[in-house]
Z-matrix of the N, CA and C atoms (Angstrom, degrees):
N
C 1 1.441
C 2 1.498 1 110.81
N 3 1.284 2 118.82 1 135.24
C 4 1.446 3 121.51 2 -178.66
C 5 1.583 4 106.18 3 -112.55
N 6 1.331 5 111.01 4 127.23
C 7 1.495 6 118.99 5 -179.07
C 8 1.498 7 107.33 6 -119.52
N 9 1.345 8 119.68 7 124.85
C 10 1.400 9 122.70 8 175.50
C 11 1.519 10 111.25 9 -89.01
N 12 1.298 11 113.66 10 130.51
C 13 1.498 12 120.28 11 -179.83
C 14 1.503 13 107.06 12 -127.60
N 15 1.301 14 116.23 13 121.48
C 16 1.470 15 120.61 14 175.91
C 17 1.526 16 108.03 15 -102.01
N 18 1.311 17 112.86 16 115.67
C 19 1.454 18 118.73 17 -178.05
C 20 1.537 19 109.04 18 -147.26
N 21 1.265 20 115.53 19 150.74
C 22 1.494 21 121.20 20 -179.89
C 23 1.505 22 108.65 21 -74.72
N 24 1.354 23 115.39 22 142.56
C 25 1.491 24 119.08 23 174.36
C 26 1.543 25 110.38 24 -68.91
N 27 1.302 26 114.53 25 151.60
C 28 1.440 27 121.87 26 179.81
C 29 1.467 28 113.57 27 -106.73
N 30 1.341 29 117.80 28 152.12
C 31 1.487 30 120.70 29 169.21
C 32 1.551 31 108.20 30 -75.01
N 33 1.226 32 114.94 31 167.83
C 34 1.508 33 120.43 32 176.29
C 35 1.461 34 109.21 33 -59.40
N 36 1.339 35 117.07 34 -43.30
C 37 1.512 36 122.71 35 -178.56
C 38 1.482 37 110.11 36 -63.47
N 39 1.347 38 118.78 37 -42.54
C 40 1.469 39 121.28 38 178.84
C 41 1.506 40 113.96 39 -65.31
N 42 1.328 41 118.55 40 -38.96
C 43 1.408 42 124.33 41 178.62
C 44 1.543 43 107.70 42 -68.15
N 45 1.328 44 119.75 43 -40.37
C 46 1.400 45 124.13 44 175.75
C 47 1.529 46 111.68 45 -58.89
N 48 1.279 47 119.31 46 -44.54
C 49 1.499 48 122.00 47 178.24
C 50 1.527 49 112.16 48 -65.72
N 51 1.321 50 116.01 49 -36.10
C 52 1.491 51 120.11 50 -177.01
C 53 1.535 52 112.01 51 -78.33
N 54 1.306 53 113.95 52 -36.87
C 55 1.501 54 117.72 53 -173.78
C 56 1.471 55 113.95 54 -96.04
N 57 1.359 56 120.09 55 -18.87
C 58 1.429 57 122.58 56 -174.79
C 59 1.540 58 113.73 57 82.81
N 60 1.344 59 118.19 58 -2.03
C 61 1.433 60 121.99 59 176.56
C 62 1.499 61 109.69 60 -78.00
N 63 1.315 62 117.39 61 150.95
C 64 1.446 63 120.78 62 176.84
C 65 1.502 64 107.78 63 -74.16
N 66 1.292 65 114.37 64 157.15
C 67 1.560 66 120.05 65 176.87
C 68 1.525 67 107.15 66 -63.02
N 69 1.332 68 118.53 67 -34.63
C 70 1.407 69 119.94 68 -177.54
C 71 1.541 70 110.67 69 -67.72
N 72 1.301 71 117.42 70 -38.13
C 73 1.457 72 121.45 71 175.52
C 74 1.511 73 112.66 72 -63.55
N 75 1.369 74 114.35 73 -43.18
C 76 1.476 75 119.30 74 178.93
C 77 1.551 76 109.71 75 -63.10
N 78 1.309 77 115.90 76 -43.82
C 79 1.488 78 118.70 77 179.15
C 80 1.537 79 110.05 78 -61.12
N 81 1.300 80 117.21 79 -44.16
C 82 1.473 81 122.19 80 177.21
C 83 1.556 82 111.16 81 -57.67
N 84 1.297 83 115.08 82 -43.55
C 85 1.503 84 120.54 83 -177.68
C 86 1.533 85 109.69 84 -71.08
N 87 1.398 86 117.58 85 -31.16
C 88 1.474 87 118.21 86 172.18
C 89 1.506 88 110.12 87 -64.65
N 90 1.324 89 116.04 88 -43.97
C 91 1.470 90 120.12 89 179.53
C 92 1.493 91 110.79 90 -60.20
N 93 1.325 92 117.98 91 -38.26
C 94 1.465 93 122.86 92 -178.45
C 95 1.501 94 113.88 93 -82.78
N 96 1.349 95 117.18 94 -0.58
C 97 1.463 96 121.34 95 176.54
C 98 1.526 97 115.65 96 86.50
N 99 1.365 98 118.31 97 10.03
C 100 1.422 99 119.88 98 -179.22
C 101 1.526 100 110.16 99 -69.37
N 102 1.318 101 115.41 100 -45.18
C 103 1.476 102 119.62 101 178.78
C 104 1.495 103 110.39 102 -108.14
N 105 1.345 104 113.83 103 134.34
C 106 1.420 105 119.96 104 175.77
C 107 1.556 106 108.29 105 -86.52
N 108 1.285 107 115.84 106 140.58
C 109 1.471 108 117.60 107 -173.77
C 110 1.563 109 109.07 108 -120.01
N 111 1.328 110 113.81 109 160.00
C 112 1.413 111 123.75 110 178.04
C 113 1.586 112 106.17 111 -121.09
N 114 1.319 113 115.86 112 130.84
C 115 1.466 114 116.28 113 175.54
C 116 1.511 115 114.16 114 -59.97
N 117 1.334 116 116.71 115 149.64
C 118 1.461 117 120.54 116 178.17
C 119 1.505 118 107.06 117 -62.70
N 120 1.332 119 117.90 118 123.47
C 121 1.469 120 123.53 119 -177.44
C 122 1.537 121 115.58 120 -58.61
N 123 1.319 122 114.41 121 -26.89
C 124 1.479 123 116.49 122 -177.83
C 125 1.528 124 110.78 123 -87.24
N 126 1.318 125 117.37 124 1.56
C 127 1.490 126 118.92 125 175.24
C 128 1.490 127 114.71 126 89.51
N 129 1.322 128 116.23 127 -11.24
C 130 1.475 129 117.14 128 -178.99
C 131 1.529 130 109.57 129 -77.08
N 132 1.332 131 111.95 130 167.31
C 133 1.467 132 118.96 131 -178.91
C 134 1.542 133 108.80 132 -60.22
N 135 1.312 134 115.84 133 145.22
C 136 1.439 135 119.76 134 176.23
C 137 1.552 136 109.99 135 122.01
N 138 1.345 137 112.17 136 161.36
C 139 1.451 138 118.76 137 179.25
C 140 1.506 139 110.25 138 -136.01
N 141 1.269 140 115.44 139 166.29
C 142 1.469 141 123.98 140 170.30
C 143 1.456 142 110.63 141 -115.67
N 144 1.357 143 116.95 142 146.08
C 145 1.436 144 124.61 143 175.82
C 146 1.486 145 107.75 144 -80.56
N 147 1.376 146 117.24 145 127.20
C 148 1.449 147 121.04 146 178.26
C 149 1.521 148 110.32 147 -77.42
N 150 1.294 149 118.93 148 100.58
C 151 1.467 150 124.18 149 -172.59
C 152 1.553 151 108.91 150 -72.57
N 153 1.320 152 117.48 151 -30.85
C 154 1.478 153 118.64 152 175.04
C 155 1.486 154 111.60 153 -58.85
N 156 1.294 155 115.87 154 -46.34
C 157 1.507 156 120.59 155 177.88
C 158 1.505 157 110.07 156 -62.59
N 159 1.296 158 119.16 157 -40.56
C 160 1.448 159 122.32 158 -179.96
C 161 1.560 160 108.68 159 -63.76
N 162 1.344 161 117.24 160 -40.96
C 163 1.450 162 119.13 161 -178.47
C 164 1.507 163 110.13 162 -67.46
N 165 1.347 164 118.97 163 -32.48
C 166 1.440 165 121.39 164 178.71
C 167 1.554 166 110.43 165 -71.77
N 168 1.300 167 116.37 166 -36.15
C 169 1.465 168 122.12 167 173.85
C 170 1.540 169 110.89 168 -59.24
N 171 1.310 170 114.09 169 -44.50
C 172 1.453 171 120.77 170 -176.48
C 173 1.523 172 110.17 171 -66.06
N 174 1.336 173 114.39 172 -41.21
C 175 1.499 174 120.44 173 176.47
C 176 1.517 175 110.85 174 -59.76
N 177 1.387 176 116.46 175 -45.54
C 178 1.421 177 119.95 176 -178.81
C 179 1.532 178 111.38 177 -62.33
N 180 1.359 179 114.07 178 -42.84
C 181 1.503 180 119.90 179 179.35
C 182 1.465 181 110.17 180 -63.39
N 183 1.317 182 120.71 181 -39.30
C 184 1.460 183 123.76 182 -178.25
C 185 1.544 184 107.76 183 -71.19
N 186 1.302 185 119.44 184 -38.18
C 187 1.473 186 120.16 185 178.56
C 188 1.511 187 110.73 186 -64.97
N 189 1.338 188 117.61 187 -41.53
C 190 1.532 189 123.43 188 178.77
C 191 1.507 190 108.95 189 -63.31
N 192 1.319 191 116.95 190 -45.00
C 193 1.496 192 120.10 191 178.54
C 194 1.485 193 110.28 192 -59.37
N 195 1.314 194 116.99 193 -42.61
C 196 1.449 195 121.09 194 -178.47
C 197 1.543 196 110.62 195 -65.04
N 198 1.348 197 117.18 196 -43.05
C 199 1.424 198 122.35 197 176.82
C 200 1.506 199 112.45 198 -59.35
N 201 1.378 200 116.92 199 -41.99
C 202 1.427 201 121.50 200 -179.77
C 203 1.581 202 109.49 201 -68.31
N 204 1.326 203 115.02 202 -41.78
C 205 1.474 204 118.72 203 178.20
C 206 1.522 205 111.02 204 -60.91
N 207 1.276 206 116.51 205 -42.02
C 208 1.481 207 121.30 206 179.69
C 209 1.555 208 109.64 207 -62.28
N 210 1.342 209 112.58 208 -46.63
C 211 1.462 210 117.64 209 177.50
C 212 1.496 211 113.98 210 -60.39
N 213 1.280 212 117.24 211 -37.07
C 214 1.477 213 122.27 212 178.57
C 215 1.536 214 107.24 213 -65.66
N 216 1.301 215 117.77 214 -48.80
C 217 1.478 216 119.63 215 -175.65
C 218 1.514 217 110.93 216 -65.69
N 219 1.319 218 118.48 217 -31.57
C 220 1.472 219 121.35 218 176.90
C 221 1.536 220 109.58 219 -71.12
N 222 1.290 221 119.68 220 -37.45
C 223 1.455 222 122.82 221 176.03
C 224 1.537 223 110.32 222 -62.66
N 225 1.332 224 116.79 223 -39.93
C 226 1.451 225 118.48 224 -176.35
C 227 1.515 226 108.80 225 -69.26
N 228 1.332 227 118.43 226 -35.84
C 229 1.490 228 119.79 227 177.62
C 230 1.535 229 111.16 228 -65.91
N 231 1.327 230 115.70 229 -37.15
C 232 1.492 231 119.20 230 -179.19
C 233 1.521 232 111.22 231 -68.42
N 234 1.350 233 116.79 232 -33.76
C 235 1.467 234 119.25 233 -177.88
C 236 1.469 235 113.46 234 -75.42
N 237 1.291 236 120.43 235 -17.54
C 238 1.489 237 123.94 236 178.64
C 239 1.474 238 112.97 237 -70.68
């Protein structure tokens, strides 16, 4: 399922406040490719976290968890 979410990108500091993660952890996850970033539109140093990409990742993770849960429940029925 594809869900479109329009949301404004967040600064590292804003994501830190919302998520409870430290800014250092967020920067490390940016470096490791966990968060996709958008360059600052005014050309100054800094990036924004692409929240649309993050929402898509969350949707994919939820779909995978649902598939696994369904598979587990099917296995339990077969074992009975």
